[in-house]
Backbone as CSV, one residue per row, in Angstrom:
resi,resn,N_x,N_y,N_z,CA_x,CA_y,CA_z,C_x,C_y,C_z
1,UNK,-7.245,-3.409,5.021,-6.822,-4.963,5.113,-6.077,-4.795,6.174
2,UNK,-5.979,-5.853,6.876,-4.762,-6.175,7.663,-4.216,-7.130,7.345
3,UNK,-2.955,-7.227,6.347,-2.281,-8.637,6.174,-2.095,-9.578,7.098
4,UNK,-2.152,-10.564,7.392,-2.373,-11.778,8.370,-2.056,-13.182,7.175
5,UNK,-0.832,-13.836,7.444,-0.665,-15.276,6.898,-1.570,-16.070,7.183
6,UNK,-2.337,-16.005,8.431,-3.014,-17.119,8.651,-4.677,-17.475,8.198
7,UNK,-5.191,-15.717,7.872,-6.223,-15.644,6.705,-5.868,-15.475,5.104
8,UNK,-4.784,-15.647,4.953,-4.648,-15.085,3.593,-4.336,-14.054,3.227
9,UNK,-4.031,-13.193,3.594,-3.927,-11.479,3.817,-2.681,-11.144,3.718
10,UNK,-1.420,-11.976,3.358,-0.186,-11.752,3.741,0.359,-10.749,3.244
11,UNK,-0.735,-9.912,1.750,-0.072,-8.912,0.900,-1.156,-8.223,0.633
12,UNK,-1.033,-6.890,0.971,-1.652,-5.552,0.614,-2.337,-5.345,-0.756
13,UNK,-2.970,-5.822,-1.356,-3.310,-5.702,-3.042,-4.752,-4.309,-3.372
14,UNK,-4.605,-3.596,-4.231,-5.294,-3.042,-4.720,-5.626,-3.013,-5.656
15,UNK,-5.868,-4.434,-6.561,-6.469,-4.876,-7.647,-7.295,-4.057,-8.027
16,UNK,-8.389,-3.975,-6.753,-9.809,-3.397,-7.040,-9.613,-2.207,-7.335
17,UNK,-8.677,-1.514,-7.147,-8.601,0.184,-7.650,-8.292,0.396,-9.258
18,UNK,-8.051,-0.567,-9.854,-7.709,-0.477,-11.501,-6.673,0.598,-11.593
19,UNK,-5.565,0.582,-10.898,-4.909,1.773,-10.545,-3.925,1.599,-12.353
20,UNK,-4.092,2.856,-12.717,-2.934,2.867,-13.921,-1.667,2.710,-13.804
21,UNK,-0.544,2.206,-14.875,0.443,1.972,-14.365,1.594,3.263,-13.199
22,UNK,0.974,3.878,-14.146,1.750,5.370,-13.622,0.886,6.030,-12.363
23,UNK,0.292,5.355,-11.522,-0.328,5.637,-10.167,1.056,6.084,-9.351
24,UNK,0.787,6.589,-8.013,2.108,6.730,-7.335,1.371,6.017,-6.072
25,UNK,1.893,4.912,-5.380,1.533,4.849,-4.066,2.365,4.944,-3.298
26,UNK,2.611,6.028,-1.552,3.661,5.583,-0.776,2.829,5.275,0.511
27,UNK,3.905,5.010,1.179,3.109,4.831,2.557,4.128,5.002,3.420
28,UNK,3.790,5.810,4.540,4.251,6.572,5.690,4.313,5.806,6.800
29,UNK,5.735,5.986,7.454,5.562,5.703,9.200,5.227,6.632,10.005
30,UNK,4.868,6.839,11.365,4.406,7.785,12.263,4.875,8.620,12.378
31,UNK,6.227,8.964,11.941,6.665,10.150,11.886,6.741,10.826,10.221
32,UNK,5.609,10.287,9.231,5.947,10.552,8.421,6.656,10.376,7.010
33,UNK,7.875,9.735,7.610,8.494,9.299,6.860,8.167,8.184,5.830
34,UNK,8.894,8.261,4.482,8.493,7.440,3.398,9.284,6.089,3.602
35,UNK,8.059,5.026,4.081,8.732,3.720,4.365,9.021,2.702,2.893
36,UNK,7.788,3.254,2.010,7.779,2.166,0.570,7.078,3.185,-0.343
37,UNK,7.992,2.967,-1.522,6.808,3.439,-2.403,7.064,3.056,-4.046
38,UNK,5.562,2.791,-4.318,5.778,2.112,-5.516,4.650,3.013,-6.550
39,UNK,4.817,1.953,-7.792,4.290,2.613,-8.984,2.913,1.585,-9.445
40,UNK,2.128,2.264,-9.737,0.974,1.413,-10.130,1.117,0.140,-10.921
41,UNK,1.950,0.518,-11.800,2.619,-1.031,-12.858,2.757,-2.354,-11.461
42,UNK,3.282,-1.819,-10.200,3.717,-2.871,-9.376,2.475,-3.644,-8.867
43,UNK,1.463,-2.733,-8.587,0.528,-3.474,-8.074,-0.545,-4.391,-9.133
44,UNK,-0.428,-3.693,-10.358,-1.226,-4.270,-11.512,-0.627,-5.346,-12.189
45,UNK,0.718,-6.091,-11.420,1.030,-7.258,-11.831,1.206,-8.366,-10.798
46,UNK,0.060,-8.152,-9.852,-0.311,-8.884,-8.585,0.652,-8.878,-7.661
47,UNK,2.277,-7.886,-7.341,2.871,-7.767,-6.620,2.543,-7.918,-5.188
48,UNK,2.078,-6.170,-5.199,1.563,-6.194,-3.786,2.599,-5.616,-3.171
49,UNK,2.339,-5.533,-1.711,3.025,-4.778,-0.583,2.616,-5.925,0.643
50,UNK,3.970,-6.508,0.842,4.095,-7.486,2.126,4.199,-6.549,3.425
51,UNK,5.344,-5.600,3.209,5.738,-5.156,4.805,7.067,-5.984,5.178
52,UNK,7.093,-6.687,4.722,8.282,-7.563,5.732,9.435,-6.911,6.266
53,UNK,10.078,-6.015,5.718,10.821,-5.405,6.285,10.822,-4.264,7.249
54,UNK,9.152,-3.918,7.438,8.654,-2.990,8.486,8.555,-3.979,10.058
55,UNK,8.654,-2.928,11.432,8.203,-3.953,12.394,6.532,-3.375,12.637
56,UNK,5.913,-4.179,13.234,4.531,-4.425,13.705,3.997,-2.790,13.983
57,UNK,3.048,-2.646,13.855,2.489,-0.664,13.593,1.638,-0.822,13.010
58,UNK,1.164,0.917,12.934,0.135,1.506,11.851,0.681,2.384,11.242
59,UNK,0.831,2.261,9.801,1.071,3.327,8.623,0.064,3.793,7.857
60,UNK,0.557,4.823,7.622,-0.602,5.611,6.440,0.139,5.248,5.028
61,UNK,-1.004,5.576,4.088,-1.201,5.349,2.823,-1.611,6.876,1.666
62,UNK,-0.922,7.109,0.932,-1.443,7.972,0.174,-1.321,7.409,-1.726
63,UNK,-2.445,7.354,-2.414,-2.417,6.928,-3.643,-2.719,7.476,-4.275
64,UNK,-1.979,8.154,-5.312,-2.200,8.930,-6.108,-2.607,8.515,-7.459
65,UNK,-3.846,8.223,-8.221,-4.015,7.524,-9.329,-3.695,8.361,-10.718
66,UNK,-3.254,9.655,-10.397,-2.717,10.448,-11.465,-3.657,10.765,-12.463
67,UNK,-5.115,10.930,-11.972,-6.219,11.053,-13.234,-7.167,12.058,-13.077
68,UNK,-6.280,12.809,-12.513,-7.374,14.360,-11.419,-8.175,13.833,-10.651
69,UNK,-8.389,12.724,-10.075,-9.253,12.815,-8.810,-8.079,12.733,-7.217
70,UNK,-9.004,13.182,-6.607,-8.059,13.740,-5.133,-7.464,12.093,-4.811
71,UNK,-6.425,12.517,-4.488,-5.575,10.763,-3.516,-6.683,10.357,-2.490
72,UNK,-6.144,9.337,-2.614,-6.971,8.190,-1.892,-5.744,7.917,-0.237
73,UNK,-6.574,8.262,1.016,-5.390,8.369,1.846,-6.051,7.211,2.878
74,UNK,-5.505,6.870,3.870,-5.804,6.018,4.865,-4.981,5.204,5.653
75,UNK,-5.054,4.334,6.611,-3.777,3.254,7.275,-4.150,2.120,7.155
76,UNK,-2.950,1.158,6.938,-2.734,-0.281,6.936,-1.915,-0.739,8.005
77,UNK,-2.429,-1.583,8.520,-1.824,-2.369,10.419,-0.716,-3.520,9.798
78,UNK,0.046,-3.636,9.951,0.687,-4.595,9.807,0.906,-5.078,11.509
79,UNK,0.630,-6.535,11.425,0.894,-7.556,12.657,1.677,-8.800,12.218
80,UNK,2.585,-8.826,13.067,3.366,-10.083,12.909,3.606,-11.167,14.157
């Protein structure tokens, strides 16, 4: 999902993952530095992530559901 305000995707949402409140979400820049960190409860409350404080580019995420399953990883792109 690439958030963009024109098509209504201005917030990265993880609602479909049904995260537990204590799940951990980390977003990394191209240098491997954590640029954002959240608990599942942030996404469960519909807050999502907009990435407004970050420049345009590709970022990587790691979602640890804290339920014994393997972490979910992937990329998200910010376009402004």
